[in-house]
N, C-alpha and C positions, 0 to 999 in steps of 0.2 A: 418479529418484524426486520429486524433489522439487519437477518441477513436476504431476507425479501426484498429489503427496497433496495441493499447494494446490486441485490440477481439485475433488478428492473432496472437499474443506472446503468449496468453490463451491459445491457441486452439496449438500453438507448444509443451508447454509445455505436456496442455493434452495428448499428443498425444505421445509424448514423444519421438520429433522428432525436433533437434537442429535447434534454431534461427538462420538465414541469420546472418552475422557476421554486413552489409550492414544496417542492423534494426538494434543496437546496437547504440546510439548517436548519432540518429537523430534530426538532428534543426530545428521545424518549423519558418519558416519564417512570418507574416503575412502583405501585402499590400491589399491597403484600395485603392476604387476608394476616390472621395473625397465626393459624394453623401452617398454612403455606410457606407464612416464614419463619418460620422455624423448623418446618422438614426442611429447605430451601438449607438455613442455615445450621443443620443438626449441632454442629460443632459445639454450638454455646453451650454450656450448663445451666438449665433454669434455673436450679437452686440458688444457683452465686449468681445470676442476675437479678432474681425474685431477691437475693438478699438487698440488692445493691443503688433499683430503682423501686426496694418499702412496699415490695407487693409480694401477699402471701405464697411461698414457693406451692401449695397446694396447688393453689388457685391457680398460678403460670399455667403449671402441668397443663393444668382440664383445659385451659387455652390454645395451647399447642395441639393436643388428642382434639380438641373442636366439639368433647363432654360442652366445655361452659361458653359463654362469648364473652369477652369485654366488651363490659359500659363505652362509652368516648371520652370517657374522666378515664378509666382507666388506661387506655389506647394509652393516653397522649398522655398520663405517668411515665408508661414502658417506651414507649416513643423519643418521650424526653430521656430517660436514659439509658437507651442508647445510643443517642443524640451524641450524648455525656463522653458513655464509651468509645465511639470515636474517635471525640474530640483528643481524650487522652491514647488511644492509642496513635491520631496520627500527632501528637508530637514527641511520638517516642521517637529518641537516639542512639546509634552503635557507634 
């Protein structure tokens, strides 16, 4: 979508057409289902993440494979754990 938007804006500029105001400052929000998230971030170690967020490792692997689906409560628990991990990684300095 971002590429298509950029292409459209470029086309408008090339044709001398004003870019519609509503297309400025568009913010994209990425939402994943559990399986897609783990497929996209395939480098995440499921067992270690399960331990960190307090979820059964076998169950988390089932979520990753699409065999089982997490409840809203489980999704929030995993999401919060991932956010905490992100904050920890963001604090790293070398």
